[in-house]
C-alpha positions in Angstrom: -11.7 48.0 14.5 -12.7 44.5 14.4 -14.4 43.3 11.4 -16.3 39.6 11.8 -16.4 37.4 8.8 -19.4 36.0 7.1 -19.6 32.6 6.1 -19.2 33.8 2.6 -15.7 34.9 3.7 -14.8 31.8 5.5 -15.4 28.9 2.9 -17.1 29.2 -0.5 -20.7 28.0 -0.8 -20.8 26.1 -4.1 -18.8 23.0 -5.3 -18.3 22.5 -8.8 -17.6 19.6 -10.3 -14.2 19.3 -10.6 -14.4 19.9 -6.7 -16.2 17.3 -6.8 -14.0 15.0 -8.9 -11.3 15.6 -6.7 -12.6 14.8 -3.7 -13.8 11.7 -5.4 -10.2 10.8 -6.1 -9.2 11.5 -2.9 -11.2 8.9 -1.3 -10.3 6.3 -4.2 -6.6 6.7 -3.7 -7.3 6.7 0.0 -9.1 2.6 -0.3 -6.0 2.1 -2.9 -3.7 3.4 -0.4 -5.0 1.0 2.3 -4.8 -2.0 -0.3 -1.4 -1.2 -1.3 0.0 -1.1 2.4 -1.5 -4.3 3.5 -1.0 -6.1 0.4 2.6 -4.9 0.8 3.1 -5.8 4.5 1.5 -9.4 3.6 4.8 -9.6 1.2 7.0 -8.4 3.8 6.0 -11.3 6.1 6.3 -13.7 3.9 9.4 -12.5 3.0 10.7 -13.1 7.0 9.1 -16.5 6.8 11.5 -17.4 3.5 14.6 -16.0 5.3 13.8 -18.4 8.2 13.0 -21.5 6.0 16.4 -20.6 4.0 18.6 -20.0 7.5 17.1 -23.6 8.4 17.7 -25.1 5.4 21.2 -23.7 5.5 21.6 -26.2 8.4 20.9 -29.1 6.5 23.2 -31.5 3.8 22.8 -30.2 0.1 21.9 -33.7 -0.5 19.1 -34.3 2.4 15.3 -34.8 1.4 13.0 -32.1 2.9 9.7 -31.8 2.4 8.0 -28.5 0.7 4.7 -27.6 -0.6 4.3 -26.1 -4.5 0.6 -24.9 -3.6 -1.2 -27.5 -1.9 1.0 -30.3 -3.2 3.9 -31.2 -0.7 6.5 -32.4 -2.7 10.2 -34.2 -1.4 13.1 -32.8 -2.9 16.9 -32.1 -1.7 17.6 -29.6 0.5 19.7 -27.8 -2.7 16.7 -28.0 -4.8 14.2 -26.2 -2.1 16.6 -23.5 -0.9 16.6 -22.5 -4.7 13.0 -22.6 -4.9 12.7 -20.6 -1.8 15.6 -18.0 -2.8 14.0 -17.5 -6.7 10.2 -17.4 -4.1 12.1 -14.9 -2.6 13.4 -12.6 -5.2 9.8 -12.2 -6.6 9.0 -11.5 -3.5 11.5 -8.4 -3.0 10.7 -7.4 -6.7 6.6 -7.3 -5.3 8.2 -5.5 -1.9 9.9 -3.0 -4.3 6.4 -2.5 -6.7 3.9 -1.6 -3.9 6.6 0.6 -1.8 6.9 2.4 -5.2 3.1 2.3 -5.6 2.5 3.6 -2.2 4.8 6.9 -2.4 3.0 7.7 -5.5 0.0 7.6 -4.1 1.1 9.4 -0.8 2.4 12.1 -3.1 -1.3 12.3 -4.9 -2.8 12.2 -2.2 -0.5 15.2 -0.4 -1.5 17.4 -3.5 -4.8 17.1 -3.0 -5.3 17.3 0.2 -3.5 20.7 -0.2 -5.9 21.5 -3.2 -8.6 21.2 -1.3 -8.1 22.4 2.2 -6.8 25.9 0.2 -10.4 25.9 -1.4 -12.7 24.7 1.5 -10.2 24.6 4.4 -11.0 21.6 7.5 -14.9 21.6 6.5 -17.0 19.5 9.2 -20.4 20.9 7.8 -22.1 20.0 4.5 -22.3 22.9 1.7 -25.5 24.3 1.1 -25.6 23.7 -2.9 -24.3 20.3 -3.2 
């Protein structure tokens, strides 16, 4: 004999404040993940540009004069000093990339945990609940 499930058997009709908190946290984490991912991609692109700059500087003599920017100002300095400054910037970018990657992993793990918890309770809900 086949038994049809009532809507009450399919999913709960009420949502607790803890459930709402989890849904809100999930939403905030999605936004944060998007921000961190954008920052990570931006830093990776800047690092590639710095890598190219170091390669170009390697072709010059160490005492050759090179124009480079510091903020809004362009300075003329030796290739050796500019290379050192760019390498310092690369190290800082690598540190930021590692931090962003770690944060992204942490956010992704928490999202997966919340997703499994919420799917276990509510399933794949496409319609609103009656008692919100």
